[in-house]
LOGU-730580 format. One record per residue: chain; x, y, z of N, C-alpha, C in turn; residue in one letter. Coordinates in steps of 0.05 Angstrom, whole numbers, plus 5000, padded with zeros to 4 digits. Layout:
BEGIN
REC kette   nX   nY   nZ  caX  caY  caZ   cX   cY   cZ rest
REC     A    X    Y    Z    X    Y    Z    X    Y    Z    A
...
This chain:
BEGIN
REC kette   nX   nY   nZ  caX  caY  caZ   cX   cY   cZ rest
REC     A 3237 6518 7430 3247 6527 7456 3272 6510 7464    M
REC     A 3293 6523 7472 3316 6510 7482 3331 6493 7461    G
REC     A 3328 6500 7436 3341 6484 7415 3371 6482 7418    R
REC     A 3384 6502 7430 3413 6501 7433 3421 6483 7456    E
REC     A 3402 6470 7469 3408 6452 7491 3402 6423 7485    R
REC     A 3394 6417 7460 3387 6389 7453 3411 6370 7455    R
REC     A 3434 6379 7447 3458 6362 7449 3464 6356 7478    L
REC     A 3461 6375 7495 3466 6371 7524 3447 6349 7535    A
REC     A 3422 6350 7526 3403 6329 7535 3411 6301 7526    A
REC     A 3421 6299 7501 3429 6274 7490 3454 6263 7504    V
REC     A 3473 6280 7511 3498 6272 7523 3496 6268 7553    L
REC     A 3476 6280 7566 3473 6279 7595 3475 6250 7607    A
REC     A 3462 6230 7595 3464 6203 7608 3491 6191 7607    P
REC     A 3509 6199 7589 3535 6187 7586 3558 6205 7594    I
REC     A 3552 6230 7601 3572 6250 7606 3594 6241 7625    W
REC     A 3587 6229 7647 3606 6221 7667 3623 6196 7660    D
REC     A 3616 6182 7639 3630 6158 7631 3656 6164 7615    E
REC     A 3660 6190 7608 3683 6197 7591 3700 6219 7604    Y
REC     A 3726 6218 7599 3743 6240 7607 3741 6263 7588    D
REC     A 3737 6257 7562 3735 6277 7541 3713 6270 7522    F
REC     A 3699 6290 7513 3681 6286 7491 3688 6308 7471    I
REC     A 3697 6300 7448 3704 6319 7427 3681 6320 7407    L
REC     A 3673 6344 7400 3652 6348 7381 3663 6364 7357    I
REC     A 3664 6351 7334 3675 6363 7310 3651 6375 7295    D
REC     A 3652 6401 7292 3629 6415 7280 3636 6424 7252    C
REC     A 3615 6427 7235 3620 6437 7208 3629 6467 7209    P
REC     A 3641 6476 7188 3651 6504 7188 3628 6524 7184    P
REC     A 3610 6525 7203 3588 6543 7202 3579 6549 7230    S
REC     A 3562 6569 7234 3552 6575 7260 3523 6565 7262    L
REC     A 3518 6541 7251 3492 6529 7251 3484 6517 7278    G
REC     A 3463 6502 7278 3451 6491 7303 3470 6472 7317    L
REC     A 3484 6455 7303 3503 6437 7316 3525 6452 7330    L
REC     A 3536 6472 7317 3557 6489 7330 3546 6503 7354    T
REC     A 3522 6514 7352 3509 6528 7375 3506 6509 7398    Q
REC     A 3496 6484 7393 3493 6464 7413 3520 6456 7426    N
REC     A 3540 6453 7409 3566 6445 7419 3579 6466 7438    A
REC     A 3578 6491 7430 3591 6512 7446 3574 6518 7471    V
REC     A 3549 6512 7470 3532 6516 7494 3540 6498 7517    A
REC     A 3552 6474 7511 3559 6456 7532 3589 6451 7535    I
REC     A 3605 6463 7517 3634 6457 7516 3648 6472 7539    A
REC     A 3670 6460 7547 3689 6473 7565 3709 6490 7549    D
REC     A 3716 6480 7526 3736 6494 7509 3730 6491 7480    G
REC     A 3740 6509 7464 3736 6508 7435 3763 6514 7421    V
REC     A 3769 6497 7402 3792 6501 7385 3782 6507 7357    L
REC     A 3792 6529 7345 3782 6538 7320 3802 6533 7298    I
REC     A 3797 6513 7280 3814 6509 7257 3811 6532 7237    P
REC     A 3833 6541 7226 3832 6563 7207 3849 6555 7183    V
REC     A 3837 6552 7160 3852 6547 7136 3870 6571 7130    A
REC     A 3894 6566 7122 3913 6588 7117 3907 6600 7090    C
REC     A 3884 6612 7088 3874 6626 7065 3860 6651 7074    E
REC     A 3862 6672 7058 3853 6699 7065 3823 6699 7075    Y
REC     A 3805 6687 7059 3777 6688 7067 3771 6674 7093    L
REC     A 3785 6652 7098 3781 6637 7123 3791 6654 7146    A
REC     A 3813 6667 7143 3824 6684 7164 3806 6707 7170    M
REC     A 3793 6718 7150 3774 6740 7154 3750 6732 7171    R
REC     A 3742 6707 7169 3719 6697 7183 3724 6694 7213    A
REC     A 3749 6693 7221 3756 6689 7249 3744 6710 7267    V
REC     A 3745 6735 7259 3733 6756 7276 3704 6751 7281    A
REC     A 3689 6743 7262 3660 6737 7265 3656 6713 7284    G
REC     A 3673 6693 7281 3670 6670 7299 3677 6678 7328    I
REC     A 3697 6694 7332 3704 6703 7359 3682 6720 7371    L
REC     A 3669 6737 7355 3646 6753 7365 3624 6734 7374    T
REC     A 3618 6714 7357 3597 6694 7364 3604 6680 7391    F
REC     A 3629 6672 7394 3637 6658 7418 3636 6676 7443    L
REC     A 3643 6701 7440 3641 6720 7462 3611 6723 7471    R
REC     A 3593 6723 7451 3564 6724 7458 3556 6699 7473    R
REC     A 3566 6676 7464 3559 6651 7478 3570 6652 7506    V
REC     A 3594 6662 7510 3605 6664 7537 3588 6683 7555    Q
REC     A 3578 6704 7543 3562 6723 7559 3534 6714 7565    A
REC     A 3522 6699 7547 3493 6692 7550 3487 6663 7555    K
REC     A 3504 6645 7546 3496 6616 7547 3515 6599 7563    T
REC     A 3541 6604 7561 3561 6586 7572 3585 6603 7582    N
REC     A 3584 6612 7607 3605 6629 7617 3632 6615 7622    S
REC     A 3631 6588 7623 3656 6574 7628 3671 6567 7602    R
REC     A 3660 6573 7579 3672 6567 7553 3699 6582 7550    L
REC     A 3720 6567 7544 3746 6579 7539 3753 6575 7510    Q
REC     A 3765 6596 7499 3776 6594 7471 3805 6585 7474    I
REC     A 3809 6560 7466 3836 6548 7469 3856 6559 7449    L
REC     A 3846 6567 7426 3864 6578 7406 3854 6574 7378    G
REC     A 3870 6584 7360 3866 6581 7331 3886 6561 7320    L
REC     A 3877 6541 7306 3895 6521 7295 3898 6525 7265    L
REC     A 3922 6534 7256 3926 6538 7227 3926 6512 7213    P
REC     A 3909 6509 7192 3907 6484 7177 3910 6490 7147    T
REC     A 3912 6468 7132 3914 6470 7103 3936 6489 7093    M
REC     A 3958 6489 7108 3981 6506 7102 3996 6494 7079    F
REC     A 3997 6508 7057 4012 6499 7033 4038 6514 7032    D
REC     A 4060 6500 7040 4086 6513 7042 4097 6521 7015    R
REC     A 4084 6513 6993 4094 6522 6967 4084 6550 6959    R
REC     A 4066 6561 6975 4055 6587 6967 4062 6609 6986    T
REC     A 4067 6632 6976 4072 6656 6992 4046 6664 7006    R
REC     A 4023 6660 6993 3998 6667 7004 3993 6654 7031    H
REC     A 3999 6629 7034 3995 6614 7059 4013 6626 7081    A
REC     A 4038 6632 7074 4056 6643 7093 4047 6671 7102    D
REC     A 4038 6687 7083 4029 6714 7090 4004 6712 7108    E
REC     A 3986 6694 7101 3962 6691 7117 3968 6682 7145    T
REC     A 3986 6664 7148 3994 6654 7175 4006 6677 7191    L
REC     A 4023 6692 7179 4036 6715 7192 4014 6735 7201    R
REC     A 3995 6741 7184 3974 6760 7190 3956 6749 7212    E
REC     A 3950 6723 7212 3934 6711 7232 3947 6715 7260    L
REC     A 3973 6710 7261 3987 6713 7286 3988 6742 7295    R
REC     A 3993 6760 7276 3995 6789 7282 3968 6800 7292    A
REC     A 3946 6791 7280 3920 6802 7287 3909 6791 7312    R
REC     A 3914 6766 7319 3899 6754 7341 3917 6745 7365    F
REC     A 3942 6738 7360 3959 6729 7381 3971 6752 7396    H
REC     A 3972 6753 7422 3967 6733 7442 3939 6733 7453    P
REC     A 3922 6753 7446 3895 6755 7456 3880 6729 7453    R
REC     A 3882 6717 7429 3873 6690 7423 3897 6675 7413    V
REC     A 3905 6655 7428 3930 6640 7420 3928 6628 7393    P
REC     A 3949 6630 7377 3951 6616 7352 3969 6592 7357    V
REC     A 3958 6568 7354 3973 6544 7360 3998 6543 7343    I
REC     A 4020 6536 7356 4046 6536 7343 4048 6515 7320    E
REC     A 4036 6492 7325 4038 6471 7305 4018 6475 7283    H
REC     A 4029 6476 7259 4013 6481 7235 4007 6455 7221    V
REC     A 3982 6452 7212 3974 6428 7197 3979 6433 7167    V
REC     A 3999 6420 7156 4006 6424 7128 3987 6410 7110    Y
REC     A 3982 6423 7087 3964 6411 7067 3978 6386 7056    R
REC     A 3963 6365 7053 3973 6340 7042 3950 6325 7029    S
REC     A 3955 6313 7006 3935 6296 6993 3928 6272 7010    I
REC     A 3945 6265 7029 3939 6242 7047 3914 6246 7063    R
REC     A 3907 6271 7070 3882 6276 7085 3858 6268 7068    F
REC     A 3858 6276 7042 3836 6269 7024 3835 6239 7020    A
REC     A 3858 6227 7017 3858 6198 7013 3848 6183 7038    E
REC     A 3856 6192 7061 3846 6180 7086 3816 6182 7088    A
REC     A 3805 6206 7082 3776 6210 7083 3762 6192 7063    A
REC     A 3773 6189 7039 3761 6172 7019 3760 6143 7028    A
REC     A 3780 6135 7043 3782 6107 7053 3766 6104 7079    K
REC     A 3756 6126 7090 3742 6125 7116 3760 6118 7139    G
REC     A 3784 6128 7137 3804 6121 7158 3816 6147 7169    E
REC     A 3822 6148 7195 3835 6172 7205 3863 6175 7195    P
REC     A 3872 6200 7193 3899 6205 7183 3920 6192 7201    I
REC     A 3914 6190 7226 3934 6179 7245 3939 6149 7241    L
REC     A 3921 6135 7227 3927 6107 7220 3934 6105 7190    T
REC     A 3922 6122 7173 3926 6120 7144 3954 6129 7137    Y
REC     A 3964 6151 7148 3990 6162 7141 4001 6176 7165    A
REC     A 4008 6161 7185 4016 6172 7210 4042 6189 7209    R
REC     A 4058 6186 7189 4083 6201 7187 4080 6228 7173    A
REC     A 4057 6234 7162 4052 6259 7149 4055 6281 7170    V
REC     A 4069 6303 7163 4073 6325 7183 4046 6335 7195    P
REC     A 4025 6336 7180 3999 6344 7190 3989 6326 7212    G
REC     A 3994 6300 7209 3986 6281 7230 4001 6286 7256    A
REC     A 4027 6293 7254 4042 6300 7278 4031 6325 7291    E
REC     A 4023 6344 7274 4011 6369 7285 3986 6362 7301    A
REC     A 3969 6344 7291 3945 6337 7305 3952 6322 7331    Y
REC     A 3973 6305 7331 3981 6292 7356 3989 6312 7376    R
REC     A 4004 6332 7368 4014 6353 7387 3990 6369 7397    E
REC     A 3971 6375 7380 3947 6390 7389 3932 6373 7410    V
REC     A 3930 6347 7405 3917 6329 7425 3931 6330 7451    A
REC     A 3958 6330 7451 3973 6332 7476 3967 6359 7491    R
REC     A 3965 6380 7475 3959 6406 7487 3931 6407 7499    Q
REC     A 3912 6395 7486 3884 6394 7496 3883 6378 7522    I
REC     A 3897 6355 7523 3898 6339 7547 3910 6354 7570    I
REC     A 3932 6368 7565 3945 6384 7585 3926 6406 7595    A
REC     A 3912 6419 7577 3893 6440 7585 3871 6428 7602    W
REC     A 3860 6405 7594 3838 6393 7609 3847 6385 7637    A
REC     A 3872 6376 7639 3882 6368 7666 3885 6392 7684    E
REC     A 3892 6415 7672 3895 6440 7688 3868 6450 7698    R
REC     A 3847 6447 7682 3821 6458 7690 3804 6438 7706    V
REC     A 3813 6413 7707 3798 6392 7722 3801 6395 7752    A
């Protein structure tokens, strides 16, 4: 009973101590994701610039609309964040164009693209965030810009 509210119960004692709580969920609609969107104010959806990932977006949006209707009416979809963009391939470019054509402006597609880089895998292997491991990588700058946009959004809704 109430399994989608367990995360809310865990965070309740510390909720007011923070301006932001970011919850990074696995790429599935499992229990952690259900718990996260049940209490979230906003959700940002990373989408790998690959055909199968882009196809999954419609299902995720359907899930989020159900959450908005039944569990969390204040949940806002902040947008789709294009990730793992490989500028060497035509496939990535075509996928990004299709993502924008299919969903934008109904669901915003974030302008800043996170480019594929081996530095992300290296940072993960070292247990270090990309922002300290290789801060000059274009993908790191994209994440900094997305953080600025999330802060601006949070200030507007506060």
